[in-house]
N, C-alpha and C positions, 0 to 999 in steps of 0.2 A: 814572600808575599808577593803577587803580582798586581802590577802598578793600575790603578784604573783610569780608563780612558775617560777623558773630560771634555777633549775636542778631536778634532780632525781637519786637517786641508786636505780636498780630495784633490786629486792627481789631476785636472781635468781644468778647462778654461772657458767660460763663455765670451761672447763678443762685446766689450768695453762699449762699442759705438752704437750698435744695436739695443744697447740695454739703455742708453743714455737719450735714442731716438725713440724709446716707450715711454722712458720718463717724460720727454717734453709732450707726448700727447694728454696726460694727465697734470701737468704742473699746476694747470689753471681748473681743476678740478675741487671736488667736493671732498677737500681733507678732513677727517673728522679727531677729534682731539683724543687722547688714547683715555680711553673709560678708567685705568686706573689712576686718578686725578692725584691722590695722597704718596705716589709711587715715583714722583717726579716734579723736575722745576723747569719751566721754559716752553717752550714749543716741543711739541713731541704730537705726531699724528699721524693716521695711517688713511691708506685706500685700500678697499678688498678687493681683492680677485677673485677669490673662491671665497666662497661663505654659506650656511645655512638658505637653502632656497634661492640660493642666487643674489641675493639684496645687497645692494652696493653698498646701504650705510650700515651694515653688519660686520663691525671688524673685530669682533670677538675671536677669542682664539681657542675656546674650550667647547666645542660644540657638544650636545648631549648624545646619547645611543641611538636616539631614534630622528636624529637629524638628516635631514638631504643637501647634502651639500653638492653642490654647483658652481662654473661658470657664472660671475657676475656680467654686467653689462660692459663694465667698463674693459674687462679683460679681453671680451671680442672684439675690442680695437687696437689691441695692444700682440700684436701677432708674435713678435720675437719672445714677448713675455710667457704668451701661451707656449710658444716652442719650449722656452727653458723650463716650464712648468712638466709640459708632458715628457721630457726626458727623462723624469722620476717614476719609473715603473713600478709605482705602487699607489695605494688609495690616499690622495690628498684630502686633507683635512680641513685645513685653510691657508691660504697663500695672500700675504699683504704688501703692499707698500709702506716701510715706514719712513717716516722723517724725522729726525733730531735738529732741531734748528739750533743756530749758533748761539753758544753760550749755553742751549740745555744741558739739562742732568737728568739720567737716570738713575735711583738713588739704590743701592746696594739691596738686595732679595733674591728670593728665590721663587721659581715656578713648580708647576706640580705637576709629578709625574710627566715629564717632557724629556729622560734619558733613553736612552735607545733601550736599556733593560726593560723600560716600561712597556714595550710594544709601539712607541711612536717617538718621533727623534725633530727636532728642529736644524733647519737649514738655512745659512745668513749667505746672498749674495751682493754684495757691494755692488751700487750702482755710481755713488757719488761719496767719497768721502776726504778726507786730509788729514797732516802729518800729526794734528793735534787733537785727534779724535781718540781717546784713552778708554779701550773696551778690557777690564779686568773682570777674569772669571778663576773666582776661588785661589785668588795672590797673583794671578799671571796674566799679564797683560799680552792680548792678541792683536796683531796687525792684518787688518783685513784690507786687501785691493782689490778695487773693480774689476769685477769678472771671476774672480773667485768664488771656491763655493766652500762653505764651512758648517762643520757639527761642532753646535755646543750644547753640553749637557746643563741647561740651565738650573737643572734640579739645584745645581752648587750657586753659592752667592756668587753673583756676577752687578757688572754696573757697567754705566757708560757716561763718560764725561764728553761735551763739544767744544774744546776750547778755541776750534779754529774760526777760520772766516767764511765759510762755507758750510751749506748742509752737509750732514749727513744720512744717504737715503741708501736702504738696502731693503733688496726684494727678500722676503722671509718666510719660507714654507715649512709647514709643519706635515709630516708623512707619516702613514700607519706601517710599521714594521712587515717584511713579507718574505719570502723567498730572495726576490730581486735584490733588496736594501741589504738582507745578511751576506748577500755575496759580497757588493762595494763595502761592506761594513768592515767586514772582515779578510777584507785585503788589505785592510790598512791599518788592523789591530788585532789581538786575539780575541776570540769568541769571551773568553774567561774577566779579558779584561773591561767589560761588561756588565758592572754589577752594583746592586742597589746602594747609594752610600749610606753611611751609619745614619741613625736617626739624630746624634749629636752634632749633627754637622752645623745647624745655624745657633748652637747653645751660644753663651758668653763665653765659653772655655776655648774653641774653632775660633770664634771673632778676633778672641785677642790674638791667636797664632797667626791668623792673616793680616793682622796690624802689625805685629811683630816682624812677618815678612816681607809688608810693606816699609818698615822705617829701613832697610834696606837700598829701597829705591831713589835714583837720583831725581827722578822724572817728578814734577811741579803738582802734577796730579794725584802723587801717592798721599798728600797730606790732606787732600781733602778726601778721600775715600776712608783716612783713618778718622778723620772729626766725624764722618757718616757713620761709620763701625761702632764708634765710641758713644755715639748716639743711640745706635740700637742697640747696645748693651743697656745705656743705663734705662730705655724704654722697656727693655725686657725684667730687669730688677724691680721697675717701679711695678709692674704687673704681675712678678709677683708678689710682691707686698702686699699689692692692695689684696688678691686673692684671698693672703692669710688674713687680713683682716676680715675679710665677709666670709 
């Protein structure tokens, strides 16, 4: 059976210095706390570059079918960010700068229909990071470096912890699949490897398998991820008990 493609590191590099320069233009801007307040601890904020009606304050990642997506006023000041985004020859659904502060954690979770097989895809372009940032996707830790470009299928359980002494800042782009993106993606992995994930992916059984994988890791972060997943299993079981009572 062909192994599913859960992530890709594309074979091109963006200019780290230019990314950092554009970031400096927005550092004192209006960073908006992420809307999923129950899904993280610490400082997780965003600046919108592409949004519905070009609204600077709109950091939502899931525009509606009738949404008109356009550049924000912030992007008009950040010429290299715009150059990077424009290099992807597809419809842009959202583009944001996401900043995870020192000591902050994004808890294990899944996003909705953001795998390539769903017709959309999420790209990460790190701008600032450190060696103590731990991004784990379905039990695999990914090390993303400044200027690189990664696809991650965030339909799978994933989490991030910033245990370092600097913020972790990524340019995150959601795009719509088209012929151009097919050529890019299928040059890196077989078309057949982009398949919908099984429905049981976030079941307690699957989370237990991820826990078993993490037990083999020597990284200190593994223990925190194990505790988070164990908490999700407990909540899942408690919710099922409550449903049965009702």
